[in-house]
N, C-alpha and C positions, 0 to 999 in steps of 0.2 A: 220711203213713206210718201204718201200723197202730197204732203205739205211741201216737199221738195220740188214737186212738179207743177205746182199751181200757186199763183200769187193773187188770184181773184176767184170769186164764186162762194159757195156754201159747202163746208166740210160736214159730212154726216157720219155719225158713228152709231152703228146698231149692234144690239146684243139680245140673244135669246135669253130671257130671264128665267123661264120656267118651261119644262117639257114633261109631258106625260106620254109614254110610249106603250102601246098595247101590242103584245106579241100575238100574231094571228094563227101561227101554226106551231105544233109541238116540236117539229124539227127545225125550227128557226135558229139562226146562228145567235151568238152573243151580240150585245148592243153594237150595231154597225155604224160607228161614228162617221167613217169616211163617206158612206153612202148618204147619211143624213146631211152632212155638210154640202155634198153635191146637189141634194134636193133644195137646200136653202139657196145655193147659188143660182140654180136654174130658175127658181121663183124670182129672185132679185133681178136677174138678166131680163126676165119678162116684163118688169115694170120700168127699169131704167132706160134712158135714151141710149141709142146705139153707140154714141160717142162718149158715153160716161165712163169715167175712170173708176173701176171697182176693185177693191183689194179684199181678200180673205185674210183676216188676221189670226184667228184661232177658231176652234170649234164653236160655232155659234156667235161669232164676233166679226163684223165686217165694217168697211169704210168706203165711202164714195164721195165724189165731188160733183155738185150740180151748179149750172151756170148762174141761175138767178134765183131770187126768193120766191117768185111766182111758180117757177118750175119746181123748186124744193117743196113747197106746200102741196102741190097736186101730186107729185110723185110720191112723197112719203105717206100721204094719206092713202094712196093706192096700195103702197106696199103693206101698210098696217092692216088695211082691209083684207088683203089677199092672204096674209100670214095667219089670219083667224081661221082659215080653212085648214083641215087636217092634211098631213103629208102621208102618202102611202109609199112604202119602200121596203124591200127585202123582208117581206112577211110581217111588217110592222105598220102601225098607224101612229103617227106622232101628232100631238096637239101642243102648240107652242104659244108662248106669250113673248112678244117682241117689243123692245123699247128703242127709240132713236133719239139721239142728241145732235144738235145742229150748232154751228158757229160760223159766223161770217169770216172768212179767211183774211179779209182786209183788217180785221180787228185783232188778229193774232200777232202779238209782239214778242211773246216768249213761248216757244214751242211746248216745253215740259209743263208749264203752268196751264197752258190752254188744253192740253190732253188730260190733265187732271181734272179740269173743270168740265170736259166733255164726259169723263166717267162719272163725275158727281151728277150731271144732268141726267145721265142714264139711271142712276140711283133714285133720283127724284121722280122720274117717269115711272120707274117700277113701283116706287112707294104709292103712287096714285092708282095702282092696279095694272100697270103694264099696258101694252098696245097704245102707247102715247108717243108723241114727238115733243121734245123739250128743248128750249133754247138755253144754251150754255151761258153763263155769266162770264164776263171778261175777268181774268185772274187778277188784274190790278185792282178791280173793284173790291174784291175780297180782302186782298193783302192790306189795302189801305185802311181797312176797318179794324184790324187786329188790335192796335194800341187802344183805340177808344172802346172796343168791345171788352178789354180787360177792365178798363175803368167803370163801364156799365155793368160789370159783373154778368156778362152774357155767357161766359164760359162756366162749365161745371165739370167736376170730377166724378166719374162713375167707377165702380169697382167690380172687377171680375174675380169671383172667388177661386181659390186654388185649394185643392183637397189632397190629403195623403192617400195614396193608393192601397196602403196596407190596412189603415184603420178607418178610412173615409171620414176622418176628422178634419175639420176646417184648419188650414195651416196658414192662410194669408190671402192676399189679393193683389191683383195688378191694377194700377191706376190708369184709367182710360179717359182721354179728353173728349168733352162734348161741347158743341157750340150751339146755343139755343137762340141765335138771332132770328127774330121773326121773319125778316125778309131773306134769309139765307137757307131756309128749308132744312135746318139741322145738318149741316155740312158733315160729310163722312169724316170721322176722326183721323183715319189713316191718311186720307188724302189732304186733309187740313195740315198734318204735320209735314207732309212732303212739300206742300205749297209754301208753308212757313219757312222751311229750309231754303227752297229756291229763292224766296224773296228776302232772305236775310232777316227774318223776324223770329227765328227759333230761340234766340238767346233770352229775350224778355219773356216770350211765352213759356219757354222751358223752366225759367226761374219761378214763374207764377205756379206752374204745375207742381214743382217740387214743394213750394211753400204750402200750397193748399193741401196736397196729398199728406204731407207730414203733419199738418195741423189736424187733419181728420184721424190720422193713424195714432197720434198721441193719446186720443180719447179711448182707443182700443185697450190700452194698457190697464184701464180700470175695469174692463170686462172680463179678460181672460187671465187664468192663472198661468198659462204658458204663453210665450211671446208669439205674435203673429208677424209675418214678414210682409212688408209693403214693396211691391215691385214698381219701379218707375223707369220708363224708357228715356234715354237720353241719346242725342245725336252727336256726331262729330262736331257740328258747328256750335252747339250748345257747350260741349266739353271744352272747346277752345276759346270761348267767350271770355272777356276780361272779368276777373274776380269770381269765376265759377266756384273755385275751391273755398274761398273765404265766405261767399254767399251760402254755400252748402253748410259750412260749419256754423255760421250764425243761425241758419234755419234750424238745425238740430238742437242748438242751445236754446233758442226761443220757444221751440215746441216741446222740449224735454223728451224728445224721441231718442230712445237708445240707438246709436248707429248700427248695431247688429240687427235691428229690425228693418232697416232700409237696404233694399237690393237695387242698385242701378243696372238697368238692362241695356247692353250695348249690342248692336248687330255684330255678329261674328265677322261679317265681311269687312267691317270698319276697324276691327280691333288691332290687326297687324299694323295698319297705318297709324293708329294712335300710339301704339307701342314705340314706333320709330320716331314720331314727332314729339311725344310728351309722356314718356315712361315715368318721369318724375312725379307727374300729377297722379297717374294711376297707382303708383307706389304710395303716394300720399293718401289716396282713398283707403288702401288696405291698412295703412298705419292708423287711419282715423277709426277703423273698425266697420266701415261701410262695406257691404257685400257687393261683389261684382258677378253679374250673370251675362253669359254670352247667349244672345237671342237668335231666332230665325235659323237654327241649325236645319239645313235641308239636304238634299241628295248631293249637292255640289261640295258640301263640307267634307264628304268622304272621298273626293278625288285626290290624286297623288299631290298636287300642288299645295294642299292644305295640311300635309302630314306634319310639318314643323309646328303649326298652330295646335293640331291635336295633341302632340307631345308637350307643348307648352302648357296646355290646360291641365295635363296630368302632373305638371311640375318636373318634367324630364329634361327639358332643354330650354335655352334662352332665345328670345327673339328681340333684335337680331342676335346672331350667334355669338357675337362679341360683347353683348350687353348683359353681363352677369347680374346686374341690379334688377333686371326684369324678372328674375326668379323670385324676388320678394313679393311680386304682384300676385295675389292669390285669387283664383276663380272659384267662386263658392258654388255655382250651379250653371247648368246649361238648359236651354229650352228648345225642344224639338218642334219644328214649324208644322203647321196643319198640312202644308203641301207634302210633307213626308209621312205624317201620321195617317191622314185620311186614305191615301191609296194603299198603304202597307197594312192597315188594320180594318179596312172595311170590305176589301175584295174577298170573295170566296176562294179564288184561285190566283196565285202569283206566278208570273213568268220567271224564268231562270235568273234574270238580272234583278228582279225585285226581291226574290228569295235571298240572293246573295247580299243585297243591300240591307235587308231585314237582319240577316245574321251578323253583319258587320256592325249595325246599329246596337244589337243586343250585346255584342262583345264589348263595344266601347262604353256602353252604359255600365257594364259590369266593371270595367277598369276604373271608370269615374267613381263608382261606389266604393271601391277599395281605397281610393284617395279621398274619400269623404266629400266628393263633389256631387251635388244632388242633381237629379235630372227630372224635367217636367214635360209630360206629353200635352202639347197644346193642340186643340182642334178635336177634342173628344165630344163630338157633336151629337152623338146618339148612343143608346144603351148597348148597341152591338159593338161599337168601338170601345166603349168602356169595358165590356166583358173581354174583348179581344186583347186589350193591353194588360189584363190581369196576369200577374205571374211573370211579365216580361222583364221586370227589373226597374221600372220607373218609380221614383219616390213620390212624385205628385202628378196630378192631372188637372186639367183646366178646359172647360168647353161648355157648350149649351146643355149637354147631358147632365152636367152637375150644377148648372144654374146660369141664368143670363146675367149681364152686367147690371148692377143695381146702384141707385143713388146712394150718397153717403148715409142718409137716414135708413134706407132700405138695407144697406149692408150692415149697419149697426144693429138692426133688429135681427138679421140673420145671425150675426155673431153671438148676440145675447142668447138666442134660442139654441145655439150650438155649443154654448159653453157649459150646459148643465146636462 
């Protein structure tokens, strides 16, 4: 990475936020990503100094280092102006929107947090219409404000609805964190959680999320004849924090929320480590009646090294192999990540490896259903994906095609209208 080669200057991270491509010939090939990336790089090379260190990170994403603030301002302004001109390539014309985030390398004290803030700055630039350059905030400035932000009630819980694929009936919601600090430009929730984990702030923030979410969810019991499920994400750091289990029990008691209505969502990539470190607490959750969901199921989940975990979810084997107590830990559901749902269910044609993966996913979902383990397709962003997942075997679906995240009041109104 560029940070390993530079200890001074300005680090710039750029991302193409929006692209419209016009096909100019009937015999043109499918979307030519490689040619487009080369066109982007050619345009960047034309603006950057000859000695500039430029790196291509992914399709439409780049990083470079400039020597001074003056050079940075002039160069990035030239790039933004030039990228507003269309790209002609391989029978296509592309119109793009580019955003740039910058940070002084001398202010970077913690790489992961700084990169998160660069990504947040990109989102802020995009939110203002794109074609902008945005200065990233130092990560420590944000982390230091978390405790006081809780006291000032700057955080809020929004709810992303989850729907039954068979009946299209509302079945629950996932709690999502929002930070509405006026000087923080509504920090992206996913990056906020990662930053809180990196800064060891997730325990206090996570406890607040559970308390607030359960408080809202307890009111749902007065609205529906059938119970709704509240999904709350928890991290390893939060799970291992002191008094996590006792605080959770107190929260359920104080809010009168049935434990079966609460589903704690754990990243599947963290779960094996949690089993080895603290299987007793995981077993305690199952005994308490709280549901456990393994989240972020992606293509890597179906690789050979995860076979023991796949079998454990189905209740067929223990992890570790000699820990028979782990078989008492019940997984209630799995969530299939958008990175898997979107490419497999939005493309008109799949290559051989994608077709094989899709068949493997369908088979595993079928096995889960036989063991009464529910599956949710996350990332149902449009009606085409919603139609495509029909009949595949998913129990639930979640995504923009079914509704955006709502405030607590907004979700309560949705629930009341869906209850009749």
